[in-house]
N, C-alpha and C positions, 0 to 999 in steps of 0.2 A: 504494500500500500504506500501511496505517496501523499505529500501535503496537499495536492490538488483535490483530494477527497473533500476538503472543506467547501470548496466552491462548487464541486460537482454534486454534492449531496442534495441540494435543493432543486436540481434539474434532473435528477435520476428518474427512472421509470416509476420507482416507489420513492417519492421525495421525502426527505427527512423533515422538511418544514415548508413554510409558505415562501415561495420565491419573491413575493411582492413585499415581504417584510423588510424594514430598514436593517441593513447589516452594519453600516459604518457611517459615521459623520465626523467632520472636523469641526469641533465645537458646534455651533449652530449654522454652519455654512455648508460646505460640500456634504452631500448626503447621497447614499446609493443603497439599492435593495440587494438582496442575495442574488436575484436573477440578473440584475444589472452588473454586479461584480463578476459573475461568471462570463458575461458577454465582454466586459472590459478586459478581463484576463486574456480571453482569446484574441482580442484586437492587439493587445500589447505583445502577446506571444508570437503572433504572425508577423508583427513588425520586427521583432528581434530575429526571427528566421530570415526575413528579407535582408537583414544586415549581415547575414552569414553566420549567425550564432549557432553553434552545434552543441550536441550533448557533451557535457563536461567542460565547455568553455566558461570562462569567468566573465560575469557581467557586474560592473561596479555600480552601486547605487549611492549617490551622494545628494540626497534630497532632504528638504525640510519635511516635517509632518504634513502629509497630504494624501489624497486619494491616489495620485500617481504612484506614491511609494507603495501602497498596498497592491495596486494593480501590477506593478513591476515585480514585486516579490512573488506573487502567484504565477505570473507569466514566465518568469525565469525558472521557477520550480516545474511548471508544466512541461517545458521542452527539455528538461533534464540538464539545464545549465546550472551554474553555481553562482549564487548571489554573493558579491563581496560588499558587505554592509559597512559603509564608511562613516566614521564620526565627523559630523559637520563642523566640529571645532578644530579639526586638525589644520596645521599650517600646510603650505605648499610642499615643503620638504617631507613632512610626515605623510602626506598623501602620496607623494612620489614613492616612498618606501613601500607602502601597502600595495599600490598599483603594480609596482615592479615585482614585489615578492609574490603576488598572486598571479602575475602575468595576465592581468585583466585585458580583454580584447575590446570590449565596448563599455564606455562609461556613460551612464545616464545621470545627469547632474542638474541642479538648479542653476539657472543662468548666472546668478551673482556669484555662486561658488566656483564657477568655471574660471573666474578671474584669477583664482589662486593657481590654477593649472596652466594658464597661458604661458608663463615664463618657462615652464618645465616641459612643454609639449615635445620638443625635439629630443628629450631624454627619456621619453616614456614609450612603452611597447603598445600602448592603446592605439587601435587602428580606426576607431569611430567614436565620435562624441555626439551625445543627444542632449539638447538643452530643454529644460522644463521651467515653468514659472513665467510670471508676467514680465520680468525684466528683459531688456533687449538682449538677444542672444548673439554671441560672436559669430562671425561669418564662417568660421571653420567648424561649427557645430551644426548638426541636423536639428530640425524643429520637432520637439516632442509632441506638438499638437497634431502632427501627421499620424502618430500612433492611434489617435482617436478615430481616424478615418480609414483604418485598415479593416480588412474583412473580419467578421466575427464568427466564422465557422470554426469547428474543432481543428486545432493545429495538426498538420499531416505528419506527425512524428509519434513514435511510441511513447507511452507514459514511462517515467523512470521507475526503477526498483527502489524498495525501501532502503537498501544498503548503499544506494548512490549518494555521493556528496551533494548537499543541497545549498549550504551556506558556509562562507568563510567569515568568521567573526573574530576580528583582531582584538587581542587583549588590550586592556586600557593602558598598560604601560606604567601603572602607578609605582611599580617596583622594578622595572627593567624594560628591555627592548620588546616591542609588541611582537606577538606570534599569532598566526592565523589558526584558530581552533576550527577543526573540520566538523561541521554538523551534517549528518546524513538525514534523509527523510525520516528514518526510524528514530534518530535522536530527537528531532523536533516533535514527532507524534508522541514519543514517550514522555517528553516534557509536558505537552498539552494535556494528556490524559491525567497525569499526576496533579497538575494544577486544577483541572476541572473537578477532580474528586475531592481534593482537600478544600477548595474554595466553595464547594457545593454550588457550582454554576448550573443554570438551566435556561430555558427559553425566556424566562421572566427577567433574567439578568440584564441590567444596563450598566456596563462597565466603562469607566472613564480612566484614562491614563494621562498623567501630566508629564510623562517622560518622552524622550526622543524615540522614534520608531527604529532607529538604527541600533537601539539597545535591547537586549533580550528581556530585560525587566519590564519593558513596556509592551513589546510585540508578543514574544513567545510566552511570557509569564502570565499575561492578562488578556490582551486583545484577541489573539488567535484561539485560546481555549474557549473564550466567550463565543466566537464565531462557530467553533466546533459544536457547541451546544445550542446553536441557533438563537443566541441572545443578541444584544445590540452593543456595538463597540463605539466608543467616542474617544478621539484624541484631541489634545489641546494644540493650538498653534505653536510653532517653534519660536522661542525667545519671548522676552517681555512678560515673564510670569508675573501675574497679579492674582493674589488669592481672592480678591473681591470679584474679579471676572470669572474665576473658576466656580465660585459659589453661585453666581448668576446662572451659569450653564448647568450646574448640578440641579438647581431648582427647576429650571425650564424644561430640562430633558428627563427629569424624574430619575436621576442616577441612583442606582441601588448600591454600587460598589465603586470605590475609587482608589487609585494608587497615589499616595502622597509621600514623597521622601521626607525624612525627619524634619528638615528645616521648613518644608511646606506645611507639615502638620503643626509646627510651632506657630507659623503665620495664621493658620486657621484658628487655633486656640486663642490667639491674641485678638481676634476680631471682636469688637464690642457688640453685645446684643445678639450674638449668634446662638441659636439653640435648635432643638429637634423640630420645632414647629416650622422653621424656615426650610428645612430639608427633610420632609416627612418620609420620603422614599428611601433614604440612606439606611443601609443595614450593615455595611462593612467598609473599613478603611484598611488597605493593604500597604505595608511599608517595609523598608529594608535599607541596607547600606551602612547604617550606624545604629547603635542602641538608642532607644527613645528615652529622653529625660523623664524622670518620674513626675515632674509637675505637669507635663503635657498629658501623660496617661491619666492623672487625677482630674485634669480639666476636661478631658474627653469623656470620662466616666460621669462627670457631673452634668455636662451639657448634653451628651448623647447617651443616656443610660442603656438604650437598646441597641446601640451600634457596637459591633465587635471590632477591636483593633487587632489585626493579624500581621505578624512579622515573618519575613522569609530570609533565609541565608542561602546564597548561591554564588556561583562564579561562572565566567564565560565557558570554561571547560566542562563544568558539571551541572549546568542549569541550576534550578532551585533544588537544594539538597535537604534542608531542614525547615521546619515550620513551627512557629510559636503561636498557638491558638490564644484566644482572648482570655480565657480563665487562667491558663498557665502564665500568660503575660502579666496578669495582675499580681500573681503570687511571686513570680520570678522575672521581673522586667529586664534583668541583665542576661537572661538566657537567650539562646537562639533555637531552642525547642527540640523537636524530635524529627526523625527522618520522614520525608514525603513517602507516599505509597510506592512500594516496589524499590525504594532506595535503601541501600545499606550504608551506614556511617559508623566509623570507629575512630578512636584516638590511640596512637601508638607512640612508643618511645623511640630513641635513636636506633635501637636494634630491631625495630619492627614489631615488638611485642605489645599487646594491648596494655595501655596504661592503667594503673590501679585507680580506683575511685578517688576523685579529687586531684589526681596528678596530671600535670600538663603534658601534652605531646602534640604531634602533628595530626590534623584531621584528614582522614582518608574516606573516599566516597566511591561507590560503584552502583550500577543499576541502569535501567532505561533512562535516557535523557543525558547520559554521560557521553561526551564527544569521543571521536575516533582517534584523536591525536592532533599534531600540529602539521600544517602545510609545509612540505619540503624541510622538515626539521626532524629527521629520523633519530638523532641522538637525544634531543630534548624530549621527543615523544616517548622513547624508551625510559628515560629518567622519570618522567611524570606518570606514564600509564603502564610501564612495563610489568609491574607486579600484578596486573589485573585490577588494581585499585587506582583511582586518581589521587595523586598526592597534591593536596590543595595548597600547601605552603602556609596554611593558617595554623595557628596554635590554639588548642582548646583543651577543655577538661570535661569529664562526665561527672555529674553529681545529682543524685536523686532521680536518675532516669532522664535527665535533661542535659543538653550540650551547652557549654558556656564558651564563648570566644575570648581568647586572650590577646589575639593580634596576629600579624604576619610574622613568620619566622624571620624574614628579612628586616622587619621593623623592630625586632627585639633589641634592646640596648644591653650591651655587655660592658659593665662598669666595675672595675676592680674585682673581677672574678665572679660577679653576681649578674644574673639575668634580670632585667627590668622589663615588665610588660607595659608598653605605652598606654594600652587601654585602661589599665588600673589607675595610672596617674591622671589620665584624661577624665575619668569618672570623678576623681577627687576634685579636679580643677573646676568642672562645671557645676559642682555642688556649691561653690561659692556664689552668693547671691548677686555679685557684681560681674561675674564672668558668664557671658552669653554662649560662648562656644570655645572649644580648645582642642589642640592636637599637640602631641609630644613626639619629637624626633631626636635621633642621636647626633651629637656633634663631637669632633675629635677633642681629646683632652690629654695633655702631656703626662699627667699623673695616673689617671684612671682608665686610659685608652679611649673610653667614650663616656659622655655624661648626657643627661637629658636637657633638651631645650623646650620650654613650654611656649607654644604659639597661642596667644589668647585673643579673643574678641570680647571687648568690654561692652556692657549694656549701655544704652543711651545716657550720656552725661556722666558716666561712672569714671572714677579715678582710682588707681590701685598701683602702688609701687612694686618694684621687683621683690623687695624684701617682704612685703605683705603677701604677695603671691606664694613665695617659697615658705613663709611662715605658716600659711594655711595648709600647705601640703605636709609640713612637718607635724601638724596636729593629728594627721590621719594616716601617715605613711612612715615606714622606716626611713631613716635619714638617707640611706644610699639610693632609695627610689626617688627622692625629691629632685626636681629639675634644678640645674645650676645656672641656667640662663633663661631669660624671658624676652620674647619678641611679641609686639602688639601689631595686629592687622585689623583693617576694617571688616574683612570677611576672610574665611578660609577658602583657598582654591579647591574646587571640586570638579570631578569629571561628570559625564552625562548621567551616571547612575547615582550621583550624590555622594560618592566616596571622596574623602579628602585626598588630594594629590600630595602624598608625602615626599615623593621625589622632588617636587617643586619646593616644598618646605625645607627639605634638607639642604638644597642649594642656597635658599635664603638664609638659613641659620648657620651654615658652615663658617662664615667669617667670625661668628661669635665664639667659635671654638678656639680662636687665636687670642681671645681676650681673657683676662683673669675671671675666674668663676665668681658669680655674685656671692655665693655662700660656699665655703670649703666643706 
């Protein structure tokens, strides 16, 4: 079976649902039915075939959230090509790496984003460019509007097999060089089934995502499983996030479930006068990327007592792996829950033995929805997947039948022979009433090898000295765990999935490692 089953189901001899039902909308703008989506998929698939795209070829998608994005996703899957889902925030050089690494042959991109490509065109293997969007397209790119005028009959090529590669998803690069994780059709369908089961999706679901469609947390984790269950999927426009606008769409479209990254949930809980009466259809908020601060959980419980806050933990290579349901989240807000259906998760020590209760180790995952390895990276594929388990690179511990995340192995700070978990220090920092957000990274130290640098975002009008920040940590942590340097920013840099870009922060903080520590 292939991913195209989603669009074919409403048009089958025995249809799964009503083809005239709305399948997808971009906020309250672009809107399409299930039948219309199947037709659009065929038009775009036939257009790609006319461009010479063959089974196994890579088709780059560099688009803002749009109906075009969804149509190209399904069209590429239908003809057995491989979609290279590109982060719209990447620079020209970063895009060049992904396009060359994947050997992308056709790039479908928003007209404005093609400007980043123009200086690099002579250095790329891409043979055809297609421009979408209202902006003026460059003369060297074909007009994406022509895709709409192509024939809508079934593409004259065989359907792909479940084991065929379907998507190349490049890792975010928060801790190193990006690698293309290979998703097969089976990988995607395994992810969708687990999500639909755990989130209890059905035809009454109206799912809204606030994330970018190039990210699995928006498309595979939420929108596609909703379409698989014949519900209604809604995406927000790319950029210019405003919680007030999101609430307006939620109310008008009678949204039942929504994805909000932690900082978005905080914005929602800070809205004055917002309660369940304004959003009577809302029954679930899905989040992930970072642990939720306790004040936000308490505020959500007070404002929306019938709404479940559900948290997921996953990664590009393993899709969603664990799930923290509402009740467990209220009791253990710092946990990342239990495995998704059909997923196996364990924590192991350096020798590969299962860690004892409460002891930290690396988190390993296997089961449906786990990817097949890295594109053209045999050695790294063996290192990460060779044991039959996906080595996540994340550190966790098991306690009371729940998994708790301690941080990335590469993020761990090794100071004076002691391991320091940044997540533990970050939790302490944000407990201070004047600190709105925080991250901790390692910086070099001549005495201790490494020490922690606290990067903090203060609340509006707040003032806090370095000494006060470190004194607060000393009240709650062993002295060796306390950061020795403090950096203030207006906001923490994050990637499209809401995760803090610690590579960026390490570069910002590195010069501080050459200065005397604030506290010995």
